PLY file of the C-alpha trace (Angstrom):
ply
format ascii 1.0
element vertex 167
property float x
property float y
property float z
element edge 166
property int vertex1
property int vertex2
end_header
0.00 0.00 0.00
1.25 3.46 -0.91
1.13 6.13 1.76
-1.42 8.83 1.03
-0.53 12.31 2.30
-3.39 14.80 2.27
-2.65 18.50 2.83
-5.61 20.76 3.63
-6.59 23.92 5.47
-6.81 23.53 9.24
-10.25 23.46 10.84
-11.63 23.26 14.36
-11.28 19.46 14.32
-7.50 19.86 13.93
-7.02 21.93 17.09
-6.34 19.06 19.50
-3.91 17.21 17.22
-2.09 20.48 16.40
-1.84 21.18 20.13
-0.53 17.67 20.80
2.16 17.98 18.11
3.18 21.47 19.26
3.36 20.48 22.92
5.42 17.39 22.08
7.87 19.69 20.28
8.02 21.96 23.34
8.62 19.08 25.73
11.07 17.02 23.68
12.80 19.16 21.03
14.53 22.42 20.30
12.34 22.98 17.24
10.70 25.75 19.25
12.39 27.73 22.00
9.27 27.58 24.12
9.34 25.93 27.55
5.73 26.02 28.74
3.16 23.86 27.00
0.13 25.48 25.45
-3.54 24.95 26.21
-6.37 24.19 23.82
-7.69 27.73 24.37
-4.31 29.15 23.31
-4.25 27.00 20.17
-7.85 28.00 19.34
-6.99 31.71 19.71
-3.89 31.20 17.53
-5.96 29.55 14.78
-8.67 32.22 14.95
-6.04 34.99 14.66
-4.44 33.27 11.67
-7.84 32.88 9.99
-8.85 36.50 10.69
-5.55 37.70 9.20
-6.07 35.37 6.20
-2.82 33.59 6.94
-2.49 29.94 5.99
-2.57 27.04 8.40
-2.14 23.72 6.64
-2.50 20.27 8.17
-1.19 16.96 6.90
-2.83 13.58 7.25
-0.98 10.41 6.37
-3.35 7.51 5.73
-6.04 9.40 7.69
-3.79 10.01 10.73
-2.84 13.56 11.76
0.83 14.00 10.87
1.68 17.70 11.19
0.92 21.33 10.43
2.49 24.47 8.99
1.80 28.17 8.90
3.40 31.50 8.27
3.03 35.01 9.61
4.69 38.39 9.49
8.48 38.37 9.72
8.42 41.76 11.40
5.49 44.09 11.94
6.80 47.17 10.12
5.33 48.04 6.69
8.65 47.65 4.89
8.58 43.91 5.70
5.08 43.28 4.31
6.38 41.05 1.50
8.37 38.83 3.87
6.97 36.07 6.08
8.41 33.64 8.60
7.07 30.13 8.57
6.89 27.23 10.97
6.32 23.53 10.40
5.77 20.79 12.96
5.58 17.07 12.22
4.27 14.53 14.72
7.01 12.43 16.30
5.94 9.16 14.69
5.79 10.70 11.21
9.14 12.48 10.91
11.42 11.59 8.01
8.57 10.62 5.69
8.33 13.75 3.53
5.46 15.34 5.43
7.35 18.46 6.50
8.45 18.98 2.91
4.88 18.74 1.64
3.67 21.16 4.32
6.37 23.71 3.44
5.64 23.32 -0.30
2.01 24.19 0.45
3.18 27.36 2.22
5.45 28.27 -0.70
2.58 27.89 -3.17
0.29 29.99 -0.96
2.96 32.67 -0.52
3.47 32.95 -4.27
-0.25 33.49 -4.79
-0.17 36.21 -2.12
2.74 37.96 -3.86
5.07 37.28 -0.93
8.69 37.88 -1.94
10.68 36.13 0.81
10.02 33.27 3.24
12.24 33.07 6.32
12.86 29.93 8.37
14.43 30.10 11.82
15.87 26.68 12.64
17.81 25.43 15.65
21.39 24.95 14.42
21.34 21.32 15.60
18.19 20.56 13.59
19.95 18.72 10.78
16.82 17.07 9.35
14.94 20.37 9.15
17.97 22.16 7.71
18.40 19.46 5.06
14.73 19.61 4.13
14.82 23.40 3.75
17.99 23.29 1.66
16.34 20.70 -0.62
13.50 23.20 -1.21
15.90 25.97 -2.25
16.26 27.84 1.03
19.71 29.37 1.59
21.40 29.85 4.95
21.80 33.57 5.59
22.57 33.94 9.31
23.83 32.16 12.40
22.98 33.63 15.78
25.17 32.11 18.50
23.65 31.26 21.88
20.45 33.28 21.40
18.21 30.55 22.81
18.25 28.71 26.12
16.42 25.44 26.73
17.13 22.15 28.49
19.90 23.91 30.43
22.00 24.71 27.36
22.58 27.65 25.04
21.18 27.18 21.55
22.31 28.58 18.22
19.71 29.70 15.69
20.14 29.66 11.92
18.07 31.73 9.53
17.32 30.50 6.04
15.56 32.41 3.28
13.77 31.50 0.11
13.39 34.32 -2.40
10.32 33.66 -4.51
9.99 34.58 -8.18
0 1
1 2
2 3
3 4
4 5
5 6
6 7
7 8
8 9
9 10
10 11
11 12
12 13
13 14
14 15
15 16
16 17
17 18
18 19
19 20
20 21
21 22
22 23
23 24
24 25
25 26
26 27
27 28
28 29
29 30
30 31
31 32
32 33
33 34
34 35
35 36
36 37
37 38
38 39
39 40
40 41
41 42
42 43
43 44
44 45
45 46
46 47
47 48
48 49
49 50
50 51
51 52
52 53
53 54
54 55
55 56
56 57
57 58
58 59
59 60
60 61
61 62
62 63
63 64
64 65
65 66
66 67
67 68
68 69
69 70
70 71
71 72
72 73
73 74
74 75
75 76
76 77
77 78
78 79
79 80
80 81
81 82
82 83
83 84
84 85
85 86
86 87
87 88
88 89
89 90
90 91
91 92
92 93
93 94
94 95
95 96
96 97
97 98
98 99
99 100
100 101
101 102
102 103
103 104
104 105
105 106
106 107
107 108
108 109
109 110
110 111
111 112
112 113
113 114
114 115
115 116
116 117
117 118
118 119
119 120
120 121
121 122
122 123
123 124
124 125
125 126
126 127
127 128
128 129
129 130
130 131
131 132
132 133
133 134
134 135
135 136
136 137
137 138
138 139
139 140
140 141
141 142
142 143
143 144
144 145
145 146
146 147
147 148
148 149
149 150
150 151
151 152
152 153
153 154
154 155
155 156
156 157
157 158
158 159
159 160
160 161
161 162
162 163
163 164
164 165
165 166
């Protein structure tokens, strides 16, 4: 049987699985420099704000199981940055390494192009080799390394910025 990955817009039914994936990333990874887990109310508010701002939130299902989500938002809130966004992508622990993150980021790239976005930024923990490799395979270029700007799990973390300039 061939795996079937379905990418679609997030809905209310995706809130709990998105929360579960995000909280797992908080607890177990440096994919996000957050230390306190989020609540369902926080995730609901986040989704509502994204929808009100007409920003994308995509979800991935692999063989009908929730596998991850992606979104983007403003890179910075000044008008001169209005054609630049920063994205995030989270894949459920049991689904990593199966091309889901790549599909979720491709959906963001397609959406950004339609919205006349010029640049997509990705901030990735410098130790996140799988995420870095996936972004490089999609054409992102490393543009910055910030040493010891994050702190989690009792250690200093380096952050890399990657950019994709769209046509």
